[in-house]
N, C-alpha and C positions, 0 to 999 in steps of 0.2 A: 504494500500500500504506500502511495506517495504521501510524504509529509510536506505540507505547504503552509505558508504564512500569508495573511492578508493584511497589508498596511496601506494607509493613505497619506502618511507623513514620513518624510525622509528621516526625521529624528528617530523613528522606530526601526530603522535598519539595524540598529545595534541589538535588536531582539532576535535576529536571525541566527540560528545555530548551525553547526555542521550537519546536523540531522535533517535539516530542511533540504528539499529537492526542488522546490518551486516557490517563486515569489509572485503573489497577486498584488499589483500595485495600482492604486487609484481609488477614487470615491465611488461607492456603490449607488448613492442616492442623490447627489447634488451636482448639477451641471456647473455650478459656479465654483466648485472646488477641484476642477480638472487640473492636473499638474501642468506646470509650464514646460516648454521644451527643454530648458536646462535641468529641471527636476527629473523629467523623464530620462534624459541622458545620464544623469547621475545614478538613477535606479538601474538602468540597463548596464552601465559600467560595473556596478556592484555585482549584478548577477553574472556577468561574463567572467569577472575575476574569480568568482566562486563556483563557476560552472553550474549555475542554477538555471532551471527553466524559468521563463518570464511570461506573465500574462498581464496585459493592461486591462484594468477593470474600469468600465465606464457606465454611467447611468444612462437612462433614456434622456435624450437631449431635444429640446424644443428648437424650432427654427431660430428663435432669438439667441439660443445658446450656441448655434453654429457660427 
């Protein structure tokens, strides 16, 4: 079974342990909290260095949010 972590804030990257195999990153429910391009890049770099799988989590987004 895969062990994964869901975080929406880069400050929580420190909670990732060597037992984790995947990082789910992003807000589940609020389109106004989507990560900036630099935050996304930092999360991706974190997962690459640790050879973790990565999934970007996004909420439903309205036309206004696009």
